[in-house]
C-alpha positions in Angstrom: 7.6 45.9 -1.4 4.2 45.3 0.1 1.2 47.0 -1.5 -1.8 48.1 0.3 -5.2 49.4 -0.8 -4.5 52.7 0.9 -6.4 54.9 -1.5 -9.9 53.9 -0.5 -12.0 56.1 1.7 -15.4 54.6 2.2 -17.2 57.8 3.1 -20.6 57.2 3.9 -30.5 79.0 -20.4 -31.8 81.0 -20.3 -31.1 82.3 -23.8 -31.6 85.8 -25.2 -34.6 86.0 -27.4 -32.7 87.2 -30.4 -30.8 84.0 -30.5 -33.9 81.8 -30.2 -34.7 81.6 -34.0 -31.0 80.8 -34.8 -30.8 78.0 -32.3 -34.1 76.6 -33.5 -32.9 76.5 -37.1 -29.7 74.9 -36.0 -31.6 72.2 -34.1 -33.7 71.5 -37.2 -30.6 71.2 -39.3 -29.1 68.7 -36.9 -32.2 66.6 -37.1 -31.2 65.8 -40.7 -28.7 63.5 -39.1 -30.6 61.9 -36.2 -27.4 60.9 -34.5 -26.3 64.4 -33.9 -29.6 65.5 -32.5 -29.8 62.9 -29.7 -28.1 62.0 -26.4 -28.2 58.4 -25.1 -29.3 57.9 -21.5 -29.2 54.2 -20.4 -32.2 52.5 -18.9 -30.3 51.0 -15.9 -32.4 51.6 -12.8 -29.6 52.9 -10.7 -28.2 55.2 -13.3 -29.6 58.2 -11.4 -27.3 57.3 -8.5 -24.2 57.5 -10.7 -23.9 61.3 -10.5 -20.4 61.3 -12.1 -21.7 60.0 -15.5 -23.8 63.1 -15.9 -21.0 65.3 -14.6 -18.8 63.8 -17.4 -21.7 64.3 -19.9 -21.5 60.6 -20.9 -24.9 60.7 -22.6 -23.3 62.9 -25.2 -20.5 60.4 -25.7 -22.4 57.2 -25.8 -24.1 58.0 -29.2 -20.6 58.0 -30.7 -19.2 55.0 -28.7 -20.4 52.6 -26.1 -17.3 50.3 -26.2 -16.2 47.2 -27.9 -15.9 43.6 -26.9 -12.5 43.6 -28.6 -11.1 46.0 -26.0 -9.9 44.5 -22.7 -9.1 46.2 -19.4 -7.0 44.1 -17.0 -8.2 44.8 -13.5 -5.2 43.9 -11.3 -6.8 44.0 -7.9 -8.6 42.0 -5.2 -10.5 39.9 -7.6 -13.8 40.4 -9.5 -17.2 38.8 -8.9 -17.4 37.3 -12.4 -20.9 36.0 -11.8 -22.3 39.5 -11.1 -25.4 40.1 -13.2 -24.0 43.4 -14.4 -20.5 42.1 -15.1 -20.6 38.5 -16.3 -21.4 39.4 -20.0 -18.3 41.6 -20.0 -15.9 39.2 -18.4 -12.9 38.4 -20.7 -12.8 34.9 -22.0 -9.5 33.3 -23.0 -10.4 31.9 -26.4 -7.2 30.0 -26.6 -8.1 27.9 -23.5 -10.6 25.0 -23.1 -12.1 25.4 -19.7 -12.2 22.3 -17.4 -9.9 20.0 -19.3 -7.0 20.5 -16.9 -4.7 21.2 -19.8 -2.7 24.4 -20.4 -4.0 24.7 -24.0 -2.4 28.0 -24.8 0.8 27.0 -23.0 1.0 30.2 -21.1 1.8 28.5 -17.8 -1.7 28.8 -16.4 -4.1 25.8 -16.6 -7.8 26.4 -17.5 -7.3 30.2 -17.1 -10.6 30.8 -18.9 -11.4 34.2 -17.2 -8.1 35.3 -15.7 -6.1 34.2 -12.8 -5.7 34.4 -9.0 -2.0 35.0 -8.3 -2.4 34.7 -4.5 -4.0 31.3 -4.4 -2.5 30.3 -7.8 -5.7 29.1 -9.3 -8.0 29.9 -12.2 -10.8 31.4 -10.1 -10.2 35.2 -10.1 -13.0 36.0 -7.7 -12.3 37.4 -4.2 -11.5 34.8 -1.6 -12.7 35.0 2.0 -14.4 32.9 4.8 -18.1 33.3 5.1 -18.0 35.0 8.5 -14.8 36.9 8.1 -16.4 40.3 8.3 -18.1 39.6 11.6 -15.0 37.9 12.9 -12.9 40.9 11.8 -10.6 38.5 9.9 -11.0 40.4 6.6 -11.9 43.9 5.3 -15.2 44.2 3.6 -14.0 47.0 1.4 -11.1 44.9 0.2 -13.5 42.2 -0.9 -15.5 44.7 -2.9 -12.6 46.6 -4.3 -12.0 44.9 -7.7 -15.7 44.4 -8.4 -16.4 48.1 -7.7 -13.6 49.1 -10.1 -14.8 46.8 -12.8 -18.4 48.1 -12.6 -17.2 51.7 -12.9 -15.2 50.9 -16.0 -17.3 48.3 -17.7 -20.7 47.3 -16.2 -23.1 46.3 -19.0 -25.1 49.5 -19.8 -28.6 49.9 -21.1 -29.6 46.4 -20.0 -32.4 47.4 -17.5 -30.1 46.0 -14.8 -28.3 47.8 -12.0 -25.8 50.4 -13.1 -24.0 51.5 -16.3 -20.3 51.4 -16.8 -18.3 53.9 -18.8 -18.0 51.3 -21.6 -21.0 49.1 -22.0 -19.3 46.4 -24.0 -15.7 46.7 -22.8 -14.2 43.4 -21.5 -12.7 43.0 -18.0 -9.7 40.6 -17.4 -9.8 39.9 -13.7 -6.3 39.3 -12.1 -6.3 38.8 -8.3 -3.2 40.1 -6.5 -4.7 41.6 -3.3 -6.1 39.5 -0.5 -9.2 40.0 1.7 -7.2 42.6 3.8 -6.2 44.5 0.7 -2.6 43.4 0.9 -0.4 42.1 -1.9 3.1 41.6 -3.0 5.1 43.1 -5.8 5.9 39.6 -7.2 2.2 38.8 -7.7 1.6 42.2 -9.4 4.5 41.7 -11.8 3.2 38.3 -12.7 -0.3 39.7 -13.3 1.2 42.5 -15.5 3.1 39.9 -17.6 -0.1 37.9 -17.9 -1.9 40.9 -19.2 0.9 41.5 -21.7 0.9 37.9 -22.9 -2.9 37.9 -23.3 -3.1 41.2 -25.2 -4.9 43.4 -22.7 -5.3 46.9 -24.1 -5.5 48.7 -20.7 -4.3 48.0 -17.2 -5.9 49.5 -14.1 -3.8 49.7 -11.0 -5.9 51.1 -8.1 -3.3 50.7 -5.3 -0.3 52.5 -4.0 2.8 51.9 -2.0 5.4 54.2 -0.5 8.6 52.4 -1.6 10.2 52.3 -5.0 10.5 48.8 -6.4 12.7 48.1 -9.4 11.0 44.8 -10.2 7.5 46.5 -10.4 8.9 49.5 -12.3 10.4 47.1 -14.9 7.1 45.1 -15.2 5.2 48.3 -15.8 7.8 49.4 -18.4 7.3 46.1 -20.2 3.6 46.7 -20.4 4.1 50.3 -21.6 6.5 49.2 -24.3 4.0 46.5 -25.4 1.6 49.3 -26.2 -0.7 49.0 -23.2 -2.4 52.0 -21.6 -1.7 52.0 -17.9 -3.9 53.9 -15.4 -3.0 54.3 -11.7 -4.6 55.9 -8.7 -2.9 58.8 -7.0 -3.5 57.5 -3.5 -5.4 58.9 -0.5 -4.7 60.6 2.8 -2.2 59.0 5.1 -2.1 59.0 8.9 0.5 61.4 10.5 1.4 62.6 13.9 1.1 66.4 14.2 1.8 68.5 17.3 -1.4 70.3 18.5 -0.9 73.5 20.5 -4.3 73.3 22.1 -3.6 69.9 23.7 0.1 70.5 23.9 0.8 67.1 22.4 0.9 65.1 19.2 -2.4 64.0 17.6 -3.0 61.7 14.7 -4.3 63.3 11.5 -5.2 62.1 8.1 -3.7 64.3 5.3 -3.3 63.9 1.6 0.3 63.7 0.2 1.9 66.2 -2.2 3.4 63.7 -4.6 5.8 66.4 -5.9 7.5 66.2 -2.5 6.8 62.6 -1.4 6.6 60.0 -4.2 4.1 57.1 -4.1 4.2 54.1 -6.4 3.3 52.9 -9.0 1.7 56.2 -9.9 5.0 58.1 -9.9 7.1 55.5 -11.9 9.1 56.8 -14.8 10.6 54.7 -17.6 14.3 54.2 -18.1 14.2 57.2 -20.4 12.4 59.4 -17.8 9.0 59.1 -19.5 5.8 58.9 -17.5 4.3 55.5 -18.1 1.1 55.7 -16.1 -1.8 58.0 -16.3 -2.0 59.2 -12.7 -5.5 60.0 -11.5 -6.6 62.1 -8.5 -10.2 62.3 -7.3 -12.8 65.0 -7.5 -16.3 65.5 -6.0 -19.6 66.4 -7.6 -18.5 70.1 -7.7 -15.3 69.4 -9.6 -13.3 70.2 -6.4 -10.4 67.9 -5.5 -11.6 65.4 -2.9 -10.2 66.2 0.6 -8.7 62.8 0.8 -7.0 62.8 -2.7 -3.2 63.0 -3.1 -2.0 65.6 -5.6 1.1 66.9 -7.4 1.5 67.4 -11.1 4.7 65.3 -11.4 2.6 62.2 -10.8 -1.0 63.3 -11.2 -2.0 63.7 -14.9 -5.7 64.1 -14.6 -8.5 64.4 -12.1 -11.7 62.2 -12.4 -14.8 61.7 -10.2 -14.1 59.3 -7.3 -16.3 60.4 -4.4 -19.6 59.0 -3.2 -19.7 56.4 -5.9 -22.6 53.9 -6.2 -21.5 50.7 -7.8 -21.4 46.9 -8.2 -20.6 44.8 -5.1 -19.6 41.3 -4.4 -22.7 39.2 -3.8 -22.7 36.1 -1.6 -26.0 34.9 -0.2 -24.2 32.7 2.3 -22.0 35.4 3.7 -23.4 38.0 6.1 -23.1 41.6 4.9 -22.3 40.5 1.4 -26.0 40.1 0.3 -26.3 43.2 -1.9 -25.5 43.4 -5.6 -25.1 47.2 -5.5 -24.2 49.8 -2.9 -23.1 53.4 -2.6 -21.1 56.2 -1.0 -17.7 54.7 -1.7 -14.9 57.1 -2.2 -11.2 57.1 -3.2 -8.8 57.6 -6.0 -9.1 53.9 -6.5 -12.5 54.7 -8.0 -11.4 57.6 -10.1 -8.8 55.5 -11.9 -11.3 53.2 -13.6 -13.2 56.2 -14.9 -10.1 57.1 -16.9 -9.5 53.5 -17.8 -13.0 53.2 -19.1 -12.6 56.4 -21.3 -9.3 55.0 -22.6 -11.2 51.8 -23.6 -13.9 53.9 -25.5 -11.1 55.7 -27.4 -9.5 52.4 -28.3 -12.9 51.0 -29.4 -13.5 54.1 -31.6 -10.0 54.1 -33.2 -8.4 50.6 -32.6 -5.1 51.7 -34.4 -4.2 54.4 -31.9 -1.1 53.7 -29.8 -1.1 53.9 -26.0 0.8 57.3 -26.3 -1.8 58.7 -28.7 -4.6 57.6 -26.3 -2.7 59.1 -23.4 -2.3 62.4 -25.3 -5.9 62.6 -26.2 -6.9 62.2 -22.6 -4.4 64.7 -21.2 -4.7 67.3 -23.9 -8.5 67.5 -23.8 -9.4 68.3 -20.2 -11.3 70.9 -18.2 -9.1 73.3 -16.1 -10.3 73.3 -12.5 -7.5 75.4 -11.0 -10.0 78.2 -10.3 -12.1 75.8 -8.2 -9.0 74.6 -6.4 -7.0 77.9 -5.9 -4.7 76.5 -3.2 -3.8 73.6 -5.5 -3.3 75.5 -8.8 -0.7 73.8 -10.8 -0.9 70.6 -8.7 -3.7 68.9 -10.6 -2.0 67.8 -13.7 -3.9 68.7 -16.9 -7.2 69.1 -15.1 -10.6 67.2 -15.0 -11.0 64.6 -17.7 -13.4 65.7 -20.4 -14.7 62.8 -22.6 -17.0 65.1 -24.7 -14.0 67.2 -25.7 -11.9 64.1 -26.5 -14.5 62.7 -28.9 -15.1 66.0 -30.5 -11.4 66.3 -31.2 -11.3 62.8 -32.6 -14.2 63.5 -34.9 -12.9 66.8 -36.2 -9.3 65.8 -36.6 -9.9 62.3 -38.0 -7.3 61.0 -35.5 -6.6 57.3 -36.2 -8.9 57.1 -39.2 -7.7 55.4 -42.4 -9.2 57.6 -45.0 -7.4 58.2 -48.3 -7.9 59.8 -51.6 -5.8 60.6 -54.7 -6.1 63.5 -57.1 -9.7 62.5 -57.8 -12.6 63.4 -55.5 -13.4 59.8 -54.5 -12.6 58.9 -50.9 -11.6 55.4 -49.8 -11.4 53.6 -46.5 -8.2 51.6 -46.0 -9.2 48.4 -44.1 -7.1 46.2 -41.9 -7.2 43.5 -44.6 -5.1 45.8 -46.8 -7.9 46.6 -49.3 -9.6 49.9 -50.1 -13.3 50.4 -49.9 -15.0 53.2 -51.7 -17.6 55.7 -50.5 -20.0 56.0 -53.5 -21.0 59.6 -52.6 -20.6 62.3 -49.9 -23.8 61.4 -48.1 -22.6 57.8 -47.5 -19.3 59.2 -46.1 -21.1 61.6 -43.8 -23.3 58.9 -42.4 -20.0 57.5 -40.9 -18.0 60.7 -40.3 -18.8 64.2 -39.1 -16.7 66.0 -41.7 -14.1 65.6 -44.4 -11.1 66.4 -42.2 -8.3 63.9 -41.7 -8.2 62.4 -45.2 -4.7 61.5 -46.3 -3.7 62.4 -49.9 -1.9 59.7 -51.8 -0.6 59.5 -55.3 -2.6 57.8 -58.1 0.1 55.2 -58.5 0.1 54.4 -54.7 -3.7 54.2 -54.8 -3.5 51.7 -57.7 -1.2 49.5 -55.6 -4.0 49.0 -53.0 -6.4 46.2 -54.1 -10.1 47.2 -54.3 -12.3 45.6 -51.7 -15.8 46.8 -52.4 -18.4 49.6 -51.8 -19.3 51.0 -48.4 -23.0 51.2 -47.6 -24.7 53.7 -45.4 -24.3 53.5 -41.6 -27.0 51.4 -39.9 -29.9 53.5 -38.8 -29.9 55.7 -41.9 -32.9 56.1 -44.2 -32.4 55.7 -48.0 -34.4 55.2 -51.2 -33.8 55.2 -54.9 -35.3 57.8 -57.2 -37.3 55.3 -59.2 -38.8 53.6 -56.2 -41.1 55.3 -53.6 -40.2 52.9 -50.8 -38.1 54.2 -47.9 -35.7 51.7 -46.3 -33.8 51.7 -43.0 -30.2 50.4 -43.4 -29.2 47.7 -40.9 -25.8 46.1 -40.3 -24.1 44.7 -43.4 -26.2 46.8 -45.8 -29.5 45.0 -45.0 -32.5 47.0 -46.0 -35.7 47.1 -44.0 -38.8 48.7 -45.6 -40.7 51.1 -43.5 -44.2 50.0 -44.5 -46.0 53.2 -43.8 -45.8 56.8 -42.6 -46.9 55.8 -39.1 -43.8 53.6 -38.7 -41.5 56.2 -40.1 -42.8 58.9 -37.7 -42.7 56.6 -34.7 -39.1 55.7 -35.2 -37.6 58.9 -36.7 -40.1 61.7 -35.7 -42.2 63.9 -37.9 -39.1 65.2 -39.6 -38.3 61.8 -41.1 -38.7 62.9 -44.8 -35.7 65.2 -44.4 -33.6 62.3 -43.2 -34.1 60.2 -46.4 -31.1 60.0 -48.8 -31.4 59.1 -52.4 -29.1 56.3 -53.7 -28.5 55.8 -57.4 -29.7 52.5 -59.0 -26.1 51.5 -59.7 -25.2 51.4 -56.0 -28.5 50.1 -54.8 -27.3 46.6 -55.8 -24.8 46.6 -52.9 -27.7 46.2 -50.4 -29.9 43.2 -49.7 -33.5 43.1 -48.4 -34.4 42.1 -44.9 -37.6 42.1 -42.8 -40.0 44.9 -43.0 -40.4 47.6 -40.2 -43.9 48.5 -39.0 -45.3 50.1 -35.9 -45.4 46.8 -34.0 -41.7 46.2 -34.2 -39.3 47.1 -31.4 -36.8 49.4 -33.1 -34.6 52.3 -32.2 -32.4 54.0 -34.9 -29.8 55.1 -32.4 -29.4 51.5 -31.1 -29.1 50.4 -34.7 -26.3 52.9 -35.3 -24.5 51.6 -32.3 -24.8 48.0 -33.5 -21.5 48.6 -35.3 -18.6 50.5 -34.0 -16.7 50.8 -37.2 -16.9 50.4 -41.0 -14.9 47.2 -40.7 -17.6 45.7 -38.4 -20.2 46.7 -40.9 -18.3 45.1 -43.8 -17.8 41.9 -41.7 -14.0 42.1 -41.8 
């Protein structure tokens, strides 16, 4: 089966007064934990061109999770510009391979595959391939050259780096696997090889932003291998296709472009089912800035699971100073379900970063079961849009409230422990330390005293970085940094500058007995560049803070 990039269309409180006091009090209470009182808007200069990030309320999500370098999205596509200034820090590195020694160090069949693989030219350079004048000569398709880089930027451009754009996950890694040429064409064989490569190299998510019209058993089997290996697979629903329709006005057939109802006419790989009839891919259709299905987007709830923004997208482009019309790092007004899929892949990566122990099915369920119903905005397509518009804010609220994926345990006593991946339990010395890491006490598993005794004790958990603490016998106030390092706020000016005038209400008392778990670091004064929210985000989990 030949695959084609056919799903790209490059188309250029007011509050009642009686509630005011209540809301004001609530806001003041939330300031007691500065994390809950803030949103996080990145400083990337083109962020204001990325309308879909505000539509998805990503500034409300990023204070909880910005992604992890341990989570990898395999972008199986037309190649990725791995030297792009907004992508190169997030390009996956094969730690088992020694680059440039011409030896297959990890014995995976690919020599010097340091950053992925090109399955078309069979080499270790996963960037797009083209001749310098191919666009002018019409021997390539400019959009095909951009395709994989655009997708990677949407999912995982480095965020908050004062450069270009922000991805969904600011620290998520991209594994570039090239299977589509400079026309956007590719073969099933190459895609299957890339899928197996992603499985072998432990990718967490696979993004497939292409469609074909024919069922192919080889590709279906490859996707099922990835699904059974625990990988989250995201696929685009596809775009309008050209058809001949009889026109009464001209009394003849005319060519029109119409989206496909996938309930009637299947497209692949988005419509593949496992051997047990289970949906293996998260199928993604495209919406516009008004949460209306894009006119070009395919639909049909048997294959479409969610809808995500994919229209008029501004993103990262392939840059080549020596190739005409490839001399911009960024550009806009690209559209297609191809670009909606990496939005969902990026959200899946954030979920995986937040709770690494979740299975691909759990991640899929979190995405599908926490959406925004947009049937009322699309009345002619009601019931055809899967679960609705992806809602990352709702997803992370559910995760926080339910404790999904957390490893919190306690026995008959009140003490709560964190069960770490090293098999040891770490104790929260008091409720306030616990609440610096979690929003509430939900999701804690009850175990017997005998079972608890079988788990070796690992140590004591310190406050989450960014918190303010002191001991009752010492007037000094300290900021907690990663690993329990304390930084003394030398005066009230520094405390107010970093935490606001309400900073005294954010200080927690620690008993002398537990204060010994911390160690002193550099002082904080008004001349130091410091942000408590950034400090909080310096660790994504308790295990990172413990150095496990």
